[in-house]
N, CA, C, O and CB atoms as a CASP TS submission, in Angstrom:
PFRMAT TS
TARGET T0000
AUTHOR 0000-0000-0000
METHOD Language model
MODEL 1
PARENT N/A
ATOM      1  N   MET     1      -4.863   5.614   3.643  1.00  0.00           N
ATOM      2  CA  MET     1      -3.616   6.308   3.887  1.00  0.00           C
ATOM      3  C   MET     1      -2.480   5.324   3.620  1.00  0.00           C
ATOM      4  O   MET     1      -2.576   4.133   3.915  1.00  0.00           O
ATOM      5  CB  MET     1      -3.555   6.877   5.344  1.00  0.00           C
ATOM      6  N   ARG     2      -1.402   5.862   3.053  1.00  0.00           N
ATOM      7  CA  ARG     2      -0.229   5.028   2.759  1.00  0.00           C
ATOM      8  C   ARG     2       1.030   5.707   3.281  1.00  0.00           C
ATOM      9  O   ARG     2       1.108   6.931   3.390  1.00  0.00           O
ATOM     10  CB  ARG     2      -0.107   4.760   1.234  1.00  0.00           C
ATOM     11  N   ARG     3       2.006   4.875   3.598  1.00  0.00           N
ATOM     12  CA  ARG     3       3.287   5.352   4.122  1.00  0.00           C
ATOM     13  C   ARG     3       4.370   5.110   3.073  1.00  0.00           C
ATOM     14  O   ARG     3       4.448   4.039   2.471  1.00  0.00           O
ATOM     15  CB  ARG     3       3.648   4.641   5.468  1.00  0.00           C
ATOM     16  N   TYR     4       5.210   6.142   2.867  1.00  0.00           N
ATOM     17  CA  TYR     4       6.289   6.072   1.880  1.00  0.00           C
ATOM     18  C   TYR     4       7.601   6.499   2.518  1.00  0.00           C
ATOM     19  O   TYR     4       7.607   7.393   3.364  1.00  0.00           O
ATOM     20  CB  TYR     4       5.972   6.957   0.653  1.00  0.00           C
ATOM     21  N   PRO     5       8.719   5.879   2.131  1.00  0.00           N
ATOM     22  CA  PRO     5      10.030   6.359   2.594  1.00  0.00           C
ATOM     23  C   PRO     5      10.281   7.764   2.030  1.00  0.00           C
ATOM     24  O   PRO     5      10.138   7.991   0.829  1.00  0.00           O
ATOM     25  CB  PRO     5      11.176   5.375   2.159  1.00  0.00           C
ATOM     26  N   ALA     6      10.648   8.682   2.889  1.00  0.00           N
ATOM     27  CA  ALA     6      10.812  10.076   2.474  1.00  0.00           C
ATOM     28  C   ALA     6      11.855  10.237   1.374  1.00  0.00           C
ATOM     29  O   ALA     6      11.657  11.041   0.463  1.00  0.00           O
ATOM     30  CB  ALA     6      11.197  10.927   3.665  1.00  0.00           C
ATOM     31  N   HIS     7      12.960   9.495   1.433  1.00  0.00           N
ATOM     32  CA  HIS     7      14.019   9.679   0.435  1.00  0.00           C
ATOM     33  C   HIS     7      13.557   9.264  -0.968  1.00  0.00           C
ATOM     34  O   HIS     7      14.036   9.816  -1.959  1.00  0.00           O
ATOM     35  CB  HIS     7      15.261   8.875   0.833  1.00  0.00           C
ATOM     36  N   LYS     8      12.648   8.314  -1.062  1.00  0.00           N
ATOM     37  CA  LYS     8      12.150   7.905  -2.381  1.00  0.00           C
ATOM     38  C   LYS     8      11.152   8.918  -2.930  1.00  0.00           C
ATOM     39  O   LYS     8      11.127   9.187  -4.132  1.00  0.00           O
ATOM     40  CB  LYS     8      11.496   6.517  -2.301  1.00  0.00           C
ATOM     41  N   VAL     9      10.335   9.476  -2.049  1.00  0.00           N
ATOM     42  CA  VAL     9       9.376  10.497  -2.477  1.00  0.00           C
ATOM     43  C   VAL     9      10.119  11.746  -2.938  1.00  0.00           C
ATOM     44  O   VAL     9       9.759  12.345  -3.951  1.00  0.00           O
ATOM     45  CB  VAL     9       8.394  10.844  -1.330  1.00  0.00           C
ATOM     46  N   THR    10      11.147  12.135  -2.202  1.00  0.00           N
ATOM     47  CA  THR    10      11.910  13.337  -2.541  1.00  0.00           C
ATOM     48  C   THR    10      12.477  13.261  -3.952  1.00  0.00           C
ATOM     49  O   THR    10      12.431  14.242  -4.694  1.00  0.00           O
ATOM     50  CB  THR    10      13.040  13.545  -1.540  1.00  0.00           C
ATOM     51  N   ALA    11      13.006  12.114  -4.321  1.00  0.00           N
ATOM     52  CA  ALA    11      13.567  11.952  -5.669  1.00  0.00           C
ATOM     53  C   ALA    11      12.500  12.164  -6.741  1.00  0.00           C
ATOM     54  O   ALA    11      12.777  12.773  -7.775  1.00  0.00           O
ATOM     55  CB  ALA    11      14.196  10.558  -5.823  1.00  0.00           C
ATOM     56  N   LEU    12      11.297  11.673  -6.507  1.00  0.00           N
ATOM     57  CA  LEU    12      10.215  11.860  -7.480  1.00  0.00           C
ATOM     58  C   LEU    12       9.760  13.314  -7.536  1.00  0.00           C
ATOM     59  O   LEU    12       9.450  13.828  -8.610  1.00  0.00           O
ATOM     60  CB  LEU    12       9.030  10.957  -7.136  1.00  0.00           C
ATOM     61  N   LEU    13       9.719  13.974  -6.387  1.00  0.00           N
ATOM     62  CA  LEU    13       9.298  15.376  -6.360  1.00  0.00           C
ATOM     63  C   LEU    13      10.265  16.258  -7.137  1.00  0.00           C
ATOM     64  O   LEU    13       9.843  17.187  -7.825  1.00  0.00           O
ATOM     65  CB  LEU    13       9.182  15.871  -4.919  1.00  0.00           C
ATOM     66  N   VAL    14      11.551  15.977  -7.031  1.00  0.00           N
ATOM     67  CA  VAL    14      12.565  16.751  -7.755  1.00  0.00           C
ATOM     68  C   VAL    14      12.436  16.513  -9.256  1.00  0.00           C
ATOM     69  O   VAL    14      12.622  17.437 -10.048  1.00  0.00           O
ATOM     70  CB  VAL    14      13.988  16.377  -7.273  1.00  0.00           C
ATOM     71  N   ALA    15      12.123  15.296  -9.649  1.00  0.00           N
ATOM     72  CA  ALA    15      12.058  14.945 -11.071  1.00  0.00           C
ATOM     73  C   ALA    15      10.761  15.382 -11.749  1.00  0.00           C
ATOM     74  O   ALA    15      10.732  15.540 -12.970  1.00  0.00           O
ATOM     75  CB  ALA    15      12.220  13.461 -11.229  1.00  0.00           C
ATOM     76  N   HIS    16       9.696  15.578 -10.985  1.00  0.00           N
ATOM     77  CA  HIS    16       8.378  15.878 -11.566  1.00  0.00           C
ATOM     78  C   HIS    16       7.809  17.142 -10.926  1.00  0.00           C
ATOM     79  O   HIS    16       7.226  17.088  -9.843  1.00  0.00           O
ATOM     80  CB  HIS    16       7.397  14.681 -11.370  1.00  0.00           C
ATOM     81  N   LYS    17       7.978  18.262 -11.592  1.00  0.00           N
ATOM     82  CA  LYS    17       7.552  19.558 -11.053  1.00  0.00           C
ATOM     83  C   LYS    17       6.045  19.617 -10.799  1.00  0.00           C
ATOM     84  O   LYS    17       5.613  20.228  -9.822  1.00  0.00           O
ATOM     85  CB  LYS    17       7.951  20.673 -12.008  1.00  0.00           C
ATOM     86  N   ASP    18       5.239  18.992 -11.662  1.00  0.00           N
ATOM     87  CA  ASP    18       3.790  19.006 -11.447  1.00  0.00           C
ATOM     88  C   ASP    18       3.411  18.212 -10.195  1.00  0.00           C
ATOM     89  O   ASP    18       2.467  18.572  -9.491  1.00  0.00           O
ATOM     90  CB  ASP    18       3.063  18.432 -12.676  1.00  0.00           C
ATOM     91  N   LEU    19       4.139  17.149  -9.925  1.00  0.00           N
ATOM     92  CA  LEU    19       3.915  16.381  -8.704  1.00  0.00           C
ATOM     93  C   LEU    19       4.278  17.231  -7.487  1.00  0.00           C
ATOM     94  O   LEU    19       3.593  17.183  -6.466  1.00  0.00           O
ATOM     95  CB  LEU    19       4.741  15.069  -8.719  1.00  0.00           C
ATOM     96  N   MET    20       5.344  18.001  -7.598  1.00  0.00           N
ATOM     97  CA  MET    20       5.760  18.888  -6.504  1.00  0.00           C
ATOM     98  C   MET    20       4.666  19.901  -6.176  1.00  0.00           C
ATOM     99  O   MET    20       4.398  20.163  -5.004  1.00  0.00           O
ATOM    100  CB  MET    20       7.063  19.620  -6.871  1.00  0.00           C
ATOM    101  N   GLU    21       4.037  20.467  -7.195  1.00  0.00           N
ATOM    102  CA  GLU    21       2.967  21.441  -6.964  1.00  0.00           C
ATOM    103  C   GLU    21       1.768  20.791  -6.279  1.00  0.00           C
ATOM    104  O   GLU    21       1.204  21.359  -5.343  1.00  0.00           O
ATOM    105  CB  GLU    21       2.531  22.078  -8.289  1.00  0.00           C
ATOM    106  N   ALA    22       1.380  19.617  -6.736  1.00  0.00           N
ATOM    107  CA  ALA    22       0.265  18.892  -6.111  1.00  0.00           C
ATOM    108  C   ALA    22       0.616  18.528  -4.668  1.00  0.00           C
ATOM    109  O   ALA    22      -0.240  18.569  -3.784  1.00  0.00           O
ATOM    110  CB  ALA    22      -0.080  17.611  -6.922  1.00  0.00           C
ATOM    111  N   TRP    23       1.874  18.175  -4.441  1.00  0.00           N
ATOM    112  CA  TRP    23       2.347  17.810  -3.109  1.00  0.00           C
ATOM    113  C   TRP    23       2.244  19.003  -2.156  1.00  0.00           C
ATOM    114  O   TRP    23       1.784  18.862  -1.023  1.00  0.00           O
ATOM    115  CB  TRP    23       3.800  17.300  -3.174  1.00  0.00           C
ATOM    116  N   LYS    24       2.677  20.180  -2.624  1.00  0.00           N
ATOM    117  CA  LYS    24       2.616  21.390  -1.802  1.00  0.00           C
ATOM    118  C   LYS    24       1.177  21.721  -1.434  1.00  0.00           C
ATOM    119  O   LYS    24       0.890  22.075  -0.290  1.00  0.00           O
ATOM    120  CB  LYS    24       3.258  22.575  -2.538  1.00  0.00           C
ATOM    121  N   GLU    25       0.275  21.606  -2.400  1.00  0.00           N
ATOM    122  CA  GLU    25      -1.138  21.895  -2.152  1.00  0.00           C
ATOM    123  C   GLU    25      -1.714  20.930  -1.107  1.00  0.00           C
ATOM    124  O   GLU    25      -2.412  21.349  -0.184  1.00  0.00           O
ATOM    125  CB  GLU    25      -1.945  21.804  -3.467  1.00  0.00           C
ATOM    126  N   ALA    26      -1.418  19.657  -1.262  1.00  0.00           N
ATOM    127  CA  ALA    26      -1.913  18.656  -0.311  1.00  0.00           C
ATOM    128  C   ALA    26      -1.335  18.899   1.084  1.00  0.00           C
ATOM    129  O   ALA    26      -2.029  18.710   2.084  1.00  0.00           O
ATOM    130  CB  ALA    26      -1.559  17.234  -0.791  1.00  0.00           C
ATOM    131  N   ALA    27      -0.084  19.310   1.155  1.00  0.00           N
ATOM    132  CA  ALA    27       0.544  19.585   2.451  1.00  0.00           C
ATOM    133  C   ALA    27      -0.136  20.762   3.143  1.00  0.00           C
ATOM    134  O   ALA    27      -0.358  20.731   4.353  1.00  0.00           O
ATOM    135  CB  ALA    27       2.047  19.871   2.273  1.00  0.00           C
ATOM    136  N   GLN    28      -0.464  21.795   2.379  1.00  0.00           N
ATOM    137  CA  GLN    28      -1.145  22.952   2.952  1.00  0.00           C
ATOM    138  C   GLN    28      -2.520  22.582   3.484  1.00  0.00           C
ATOM    139  O   GLN    28      -2.999  23.180   4.448  1.00  0.00           O
ATOM    140  CB  GLN    28      -1.270  24.058   1.917  1.00  0.00           C
ATOM    141  N   GLU    29      -3.152  21.602   2.860  1.00  0.00           N
ATOM    142  CA  GLU    29      -4.484  21.168   3.277  1.00  0.00           C
ATOM    143  C   GLU    29      -4.431  20.071   4.338  1.00  0.00           C
ATOM    144  O   GLU    29      -5.476  19.583   4.770  1.00  0.00           O
ATOM    145  CB  GLU    29      -5.267  20.678   2.074  1.00  0.00           C
ATOM    146  N   GLY    30      -3.235  19.678   4.762  1.00  0.00           N
ATOM    147  CA  GLY    30      -3.087  18.691   5.823  1.00  0.00           C
ATOM    148  C   GLY    30      -3.289  17.249   5.399  1.00  0.00           C
ATOM    149  O   GLY    30      -3.573  16.396   6.239  1.00  0.00           O
ATOM    150  N   ARG    31      -3.151  16.959   4.113  1.00  0.00           N
ATOM    151  CA  ARG    31      -3.351  15.595   3.619  1.00  0.00           C
ATOM    152  C   ARG    31      -2.048  14.808   3.523  1.00  0.00           C
ATOM    153  O   ARG    31      -2.030  13.680   3.029  1.00  0.00           O
ATOM    154  CB  ARG    31      -4.018  15.632   2.262  1.00  0.00           C
ATOM    155  N   ILE    32      -0.946  15.418   4.004  1.00  0.00           N
ATOM    156  CA  ILE    32       0.369  14.770   4.033  1.00  0.00           C
ATOM    157  C   ILE    32       0.998  15.102   5.384  1.00  0.00           C
ATOM    158  O   ILE    32       0.914  16.232   5.866  1.00  0.00           O
ATOM    159  CB  ILE    32       1.292  15.247   2.826  1.00  0.00           C
ATOM    160  N   ARG    33       1.630  14.095   5.983  1.00  0.00           N
ATOM    161  CA  ARG    33       2.345  14.320   7.241  1.00  0.00           C
ATOM    162  C   ARG    33       3.693  13.621   7.187  1.00  0.00           C
ATOM    163  O   ARG    33       3.828  12.549   6.596  1.00  0.00           O
ATOM    164  CB  ARG    33       1.518  13.816   8.452  1.00  0.00           C
ATOM    165  N   ALA    34       4.677  14.232   7.804  1.00  0.00           N
ATOM    166  CA  ALA    34       6.003  13.616   7.920  1.00  0.00           C
ATOM    167  C   ALA    34       6.132  13.016   9.313  1.00  0.00           C
ATOM    168  O   ALA    34       5.577  13.534  10.282  1.00  0.00           O
ATOM    169  CB  ALA    34       7.146  14.659   7.651  1.00  0.00           C
ATOM    170  N   LYS    35       6.873  11.916   9.397  1.00  0.00           N
ATOM    171  CA  LYS    35       7.014  11.224  10.670  1.00  0.00           C
ATOM    172  C   LYS    35       8.334  10.458  10.661  1.00  0.00           C
ATOM    173  O   LYS    35       8.820  10.057   9.603  1.00  0.00           O
ATOM    174  CB  LYS    35       5.808  10.266  10.929  1.00  0.00           C
ATOM    175  N   THR    36       8.905  10.259  11.835  1.00  0.00           N
ATOM    176  CA  THR    36      10.098   9.426  11.969  1.00  0.00           C
ATOM    177  C   THR    36       9.702   8.159  12.704  1.00  0.00           C
ATOM    178  O   THR    36       9.180   8.209  13.817  1.00  0.00           O
ATOM    179  CB  THR    36      11.248  10.180  12.721  1.00  0.00           C
ATOM    180  N   LEU    37       9.955   7.026  12.071  1.00  0.00           N
ATOM    181  CA  LEU    37       9.687   5.720  12.677  1.00  0.00           C
ATOM    182  C   LEU    37      11.028   5.043  12.921  1.00  0.00           C
ATOM    183  O   LEU    37      11.676   4.574  11.986  1.00  0.00           O
ATOM    184  CB  LEU    37       8.757   4.832  11.764  1.00  0.00           C
ATOM    185  N   GLY    38      11.430   4.997  14.164  1.00  0.00           N
ATOM    186  CA  GLY    38      12.761   4.467  14.470  1.00  0.00           C
ATOM    187  C   GLY    38      13.808   5.392  13.884  1.00  0.00           C
ATOM    188  O   GLY    38      13.949   6.539  14.310  1.00  0.00           O
ATOM    189  N   ARG    39      14.548   4.883  12.896  1.00  0.00           N
ATOM    190  CA  ARG    39      15.569   5.703  12.226  1.00  0.00           C
ATOM    191  C   ARG    39      15.166   6.074  10.807  1.00  0.00           C
ATOM    192  O   ARG    39      15.975   6.621  10.056  1.00  0.00           O
ATOM    193  CB  ARG    39      16.898   4.967  12.199  1.00  0.00           C
ATOM    194  N   GLU    40      13.930   5.785  10.436  1.00  0.00           N
ATOM    195  CA  GLU    40      13.474   6.034   9.061  1.00  0.00           C
ATOM    196  C   GLU    40      12.506   7.214   9.016  1.00  0.00           C
ATOM    197  O   GLU    40      11.552   7.278   9.793  1.00  0.00           O
ATOM    198  CB  GLU    40      12.800   4.773   8.478  1.00  0.00           C
ATOM    199  N   ASN    41      12.761   8.140   8.103  1.00  0.00           N
ATOM    200  CA  ASN    41      11.840   9.243   7.859  1.00  0.00           C
ATOM    201  C   ASN    41      10.830   8.798   6.813  1.00  0.00           C
ATOM    202  O   ASN    41      11.199   8.301   5.749  1.00  0.00           O
ATOM    203  CB  ASN    41      12.598  10.528   7.397  1.00  0.00           C
ATOM    204  N   VAL    42       9.552   8.981   7.127  1.00  0.00           N
ATOM    205  CA  VAL    42       8.492   8.569   6.219  1.00  0.00           C
ATOM    206  C   VAL    42       7.500   9.707   6.052  1.00  0.00           C
ATOM    207  O   VAL    42       7.457  10.642   6.851  1.00  0.00           O
ATOM    208  CB  VAL    42       7.783   7.297   6.735  1.00  0.00           C
ATOM    209  N   VAL    43       6.704   9.605   4.994  1.00  0.00           N
ATOM    210  CA  VAL    43       5.584  10.520   4.814  1.00  0.00           C
ATOM    211  C   VAL    43       4.309   9.690   4.764  1.00  0.00           C
ATOM    212  O   VAL    43       4.267   8.614   4.167  1.00  0.00           O
ATOM    213  CB  VAL    43       5.752  11.386   3.518  1.00  0.00           C
ATOM    214  N   LEU    44       3.273  10.215   5.405  1.00  0.00           N
ATOM    215  CA  LEU    44       1.960   9.587   5.403  1.00  0.00           C
ATOM    216  C   LEU    44       1.081  10.398   4.467  1.00  0.00           C
ATOM    217  O   LEU    44       0.890  11.598   4.668  1.00  0.00           O
ATOM    218  CB  LEU    44       1.346   9.507   6.849  1.00  0.00           C
ATOM    219  N   VAL    45       0.548   9.746   3.449  1.00  0.00           N
ATOM    220  CA  VAL    45      -0.231  10.426   2.418  1.00  0.00           C
ATOM    221  C   VAL    45      -1.678   9.961   2.502  1.00  0.00           C
ATOM    222  O   VAL    45      -1.963   8.766   2.435  1.00  0.00           O
ATOM    223  CB  VAL    45       0.355  10.156   1.003  1.00  0.00           C
ATOM    224  N   GLU    46      -2.594  10.924   2.651  1.00  0.00           N
ATOM    225  CA  GLU    46      -4.023  10.631   2.704  1.00  0.00           C
ATOM    226  C   GLU    46      -4.716  10.935   1.378  1.00  0.00           C
ATOM    227  O   GLU    46      -5.832  10.469   1.149  1.00  0.00           O
ATOM    228  CB  GLU    46      -4.677  11.426   3.824  1.00  0.00           C
ATOM    229  N   ASP    47      -4.088  11.692   0.520  1.00  0.00           N
ATOM    230  CA  ASP    47      -4.694  12.156  -0.726  1.00  0.00           C
ATOM    231  C   ASP    47      -4.724  11.033  -1.767  1.00  0.00           C
ATOM    232  O   ASP    47      -3.668  10.586  -2.214  1.00  0.00           O
ATOM    233  CB  ASP    47      -3.925  13.374  -1.276  1.00  0.00           C
ATOM    234  N   PRO    48      -5.927  10.566  -2.162  1.00  0.00           N
ATOM    235  CA  PRO    48      -6.023   9.463  -3.126  1.00  0.00           C
ATOM    236  C   PRO    48      -5.374   9.772  -4.477  1.00  0.00           C
ATOM    237  O   PRO    48      -4.800   8.880  -5.103  1.00  0.00           O
ATOM    238  CB  PRO    48      -7.471   9.109  -3.343  1.00  0.00           C
ATOM    239  N   ALA    49      -5.460  11.012  -4.928  1.00  0.00           N
ATOM    240  CA  ALA    49      -4.863  11.378  -6.215  1.00  0.00           C
ATOM    241  C   ALA    49      -3.335  11.288  -6.152  1.00  0.00           C
ATOM    242  O   ALA    49      -2.702  10.821  -7.099  1.00  0.00           O
ATOM    243  CB  ALA    49      -5.297  12.802  -6.624  1.00  0.00           C
ATOM    244  N   LEU    50      -2.751  11.727  -5.052  1.00  0.00           N
ATOM    245  CA  LEU    50      -1.294  11.629  -4.906  1.00  0.00           C
ATOM    246  C   LEU    50      -0.852  10.178  -4.766  1.00  0.00           C
ATOM    247  O   LEU    50       0.179   9.785  -5.310  1.00  0.00           O
ATOM    248  CB  LEU    50      -0.821  12.439  -3.692  1.00  0.00           C
ATOM    249  N   ILE    51      -1.622   9.393  -4.046  1.00  0.00           N
ATOM    250  CA  ILE    51      -1.301   7.969  -3.912  1.00  0.00           C
ATOM    251  C   ILE    51      -1.301   7.310  -5.287  1.00  0.00           C
ATOM    252  O   ILE    51      -0.394   6.543  -5.609  1.00  0.00           O
ATOM    253  CB  ILE    51      -2.312   7.260  -2.970  1.00  0.00           C
ATOM    254  N   ALA    52      -2.313   7.608  -6.095  1.00  0.00           N
ATOM    255  CA  ALA    52      -2.397   7.039  -7.447  1.00  0.00           C
ATOM    256  C   ALA    52      -1.222   7.500  -8.301  1.00  0.00           C
ATOM    257  O   ALA    52      -0.657   6.710  -9.057  1.00  0.00           O
ATOM    258  CB  ALA    52      -3.728   7.435  -8.121  1.00  0.00           C
ATOM    259  N   ARG    53      -0.855   8.761  -8.186  1.00  0.00           N
ATOM    260  CA  ARG    53       0.264   9.297  -8.977  1.00  0.00           C
ATOM    261  C   ARG    53       1.587   8.645  -8.582  1.00  0.00           C
ATOM    262  O   ARG    53       2.391   8.289  -9.444  1.00  0.00           O
ATOM    263  CB  ARG    53       0.361  10.822  -8.801  1.00  0.00           C
ATOM    264  N   LEU    54       1.809   8.490  -7.286  1.00  0.00           N
ATOM    265  CA  LEU    54       3.040   7.838  -6.823  1.00  0.00           C
ATOM    266  C   LEU    54       3.105   6.394  -7.300  1.00  0.00           C
ATOM    267  O   LEU    54       4.168   5.921  -7.703  1.00  0.00           O
ATOM    268  CB  LEU    54       3.133   7.890  -5.290  1.00  0.00           C
ATOM    269  N   GLU    55       1.980   5.692  -7.258  1.00  0.00           N
ATOM    270  CA  GLU    55       1.950   4.312  -7.742  1.00  0.00           C
ATOM    271  C   GLU    55       2.204   4.259  -9.245  1.00  0.00           C
ATOM    272  O   GLU    55       2.886   3.353  -9.725  1.00  0.00           O
ATOM    273  CB  GLU    55       0.601   3.654  -7.410  1.00  0.00           C
ATOM    274  N   ALA    56       1.660   5.225  -9.996  1.00  0.00           N
ATOM    275  CA  ALA    56       1.882   5.269 -11.440  1.00  0.00           C
ATOM    276  C   ALA    56       3.367   5.487 -11.760  1.00  0.00           C
ATOM    277  O   ALA    56       3.857   5.055 -12.803  1.00  0.00           O
ATOM    278  CB  ALA    56       1.029   6.384 -12.077  1.00  0.00           C
ATOM    279  N   LEU    57       4.063   6.154 -10.860  1.00  0.00           N
ATOM    280  CA  LEU    57       5.498   6.396 -11.040  1.00  0.00           C
ATOM    281  C   LEU    57       6.346   5.256 -10.468  1.00  0.00           C
ATOM    282  O   LEU    57       7.575   5.336 -10.452  1.00  0.00           O
ATOM    283  CB  LEU    57       5.893   7.717 -10.377  1.00  0.00           C
ATOM    284  N   GLY    58       5.685   4.201 -10.003  1.00  0.00           N
ATOM    285  CA  GLY    58       6.398   3.014  -9.548  1.00  0.00           C
ATOM    286  C   GLY    58       6.683   2.942  -8.060  1.00  0.00           C
ATOM    287  O   GLY    58       7.405   2.048  -7.619  1.00  0.00           O
ATOM    288  N   LEU    59       6.139   3.855  -7.279  1.00  0.00           N
ATOM    289  CA  LEU    59       6.377   3.851  -5.836  1.00  0.00           C
ATOM    290  C   LEU    59       5.111   3.398  -5.115  1.00  0.00           C
ATOM    291  O   LEU    59       4.120   4.124  -5.046  1.00  0.00           O
ATOM    292  CB  LEU    59       6.817   5.258  -5.340  1.00  0.00           C
ATOM    293  N   ARG    60       5.169   2.193  -4.586  1.00  0.00           N
ATOM    294  CA  ARG    60       4.018   1.644  -3.862  1.00  0.00           C
ATOM    295  C   ARG    60       4.234   1.862  -2.370  1.00  0.00           C
ATOM    296  O   ARG    60       5.265   1.478  -1.817  1.00  0.00           O
ATOM    297  CB  ARG    60       3.817   0.123  -4.180  1.00  0.00           C
ATOM    298  N   GLY    61       3.260   2.476  -1.734  1.00  0.00           N
ATOM    299  CA  GLY    61       3.356   2.707  -0.297  1.00  0.00           C
ATOM    300  C   GLY    61       2.753   1.565   0.490  1.00  0.00           C
ATOM    301  O   GLY    61       2.038   0.719  -0.048  1.00  0.00           O
ATOM    302  N   GLU    62       3.054   1.560   1.768  1.00  0.00           N
ATOM    303  CA  GLU    62       2.480   0.564   2.663  1.00  0.00           C
ATOM    304  C   GLU    62       1.188   1.121   3.248  1.00  0.00           C
ATOM    305  O   GLU    62       1.163   2.259   3.717  1.00  0.00           O
ATOM    306  CB  GLU    62       3.483   0.176   3.792  1.00  0.00           C
ATOM    307  N   PRO    63       0.117   0.335   3.227  1.00  0.00           N
ATOM    308  CA  PRO    63      -1.124   0.817   3.843  1.00  0.00           C
ATOM    309  C   PRO    63      -0.934   0.962   5.357  1.00  0.00           C
ATOM    310  O   PRO    63      -0.290   0.130   5.997  1.00  0.00           O
ATOM    311  CB  PRO    63      -2.305  -0.151   3.533  1.00  0.00           C
ATOM    312  N   VAL    64      -1.496   2.014   5.905  1.00  0.00           N
ATOM    313  CA  VAL    64      -1.470   2.222   7.355  1.00  0.00           C
ATOM    314  C   VAL    64      -2.867   2.589   7.815  1.00  0.00           C
ATOM    315  O   VAL    64      -3.644   3.193   7.076  1.00  0.00           O
ATOM    316  CB  VAL    64      -0.445   3.329   7.755  1.00  0.00           C
ATOM    317  N   LYS    65      -3.169   2.217   9.039  1.00  0.00           N
ATOM    318  CA  LYS    65      -4.470   2.559   9.608  1.00  0.00           C
ATOM    319  C   LYS    65      -4.452   4.012  10.040  1.00  0.00           C
ATOM    320  O   LYS    65      -3.402   4.575  10.348  1.00  0.00           O
ATOM    321  CB  LYS    65      -4.823   1.634  10.803  1.00  0.00           C
ATOM    322  N   GLU    66      -5.627   4.603  10.056  1.00  0.00           N
ATOM    323  CA  GLU    66      -5.784   5.990  10.490  1.00  0.00           C
ATOM    324  C   GLU    66      -5.294   6.119  11.926  1.00  0.00           C
ATOM    325  O   GLU    66      -5.625   5.295  12.779  1.00  0.00           O
ATOM    326  CB  GLU    66      -7.265   6.453  10.368  1.00  0.00           C
ATOM    327  N   GLU    67      -4.506   7.155  12.188  1.00  0.00           N
ATOM    328  CA  GLU    67      -3.999   7.397  13.539  1.00  0.00           C
ATOM    329  C   GLU    67      -4.945   8.316  14.281  1.00  0.00           C
ATOM    330  O   GLU    67      -5.595   9.170  13.678  1.00  0.00           O
ATOM    331  CB  GLU    67      -2.582   8.001  13.502  1.00  0.00           C
ATOM    332  N   ALA    68      -5.021   8.144  15.576  1.00  0.00           N
ATOM    333  CA  ALA    68      -5.907   8.976  16.401  1.00  0.00           C
ATOM    334  C   ALA    68      -5.286  10.325  16.673  1.00  0.00           C
ATOM    335  O   ALA    68      -5.889  11.157  17.352  1.00  0.00           O
ATOM    336  CB  ALA    68      -6.230   8.281  17.721  1.00  0.00           C
TER
END
C-alpha cells in the first residue's frame, strides 16, 4: 500500500481519463481510501496496477503499513 497527496493525484486523474476510470473501479472495490493526516489530505492505494501507473506518470507514493 502507498500513500499519495490527494492534490497531486487529482491533477493526474483530470489529465488522464483512462486513469480516472481505473481509479473509480478500484474505489468501488475498496482498494483506495481517502484520509486526512494532520492538515494534509491523502489517498491510500492498495491496487498494484494503479500504483504502477502513478509511478509511470512520475508520482511516487510513500509506502505505508497495512492498517488494522
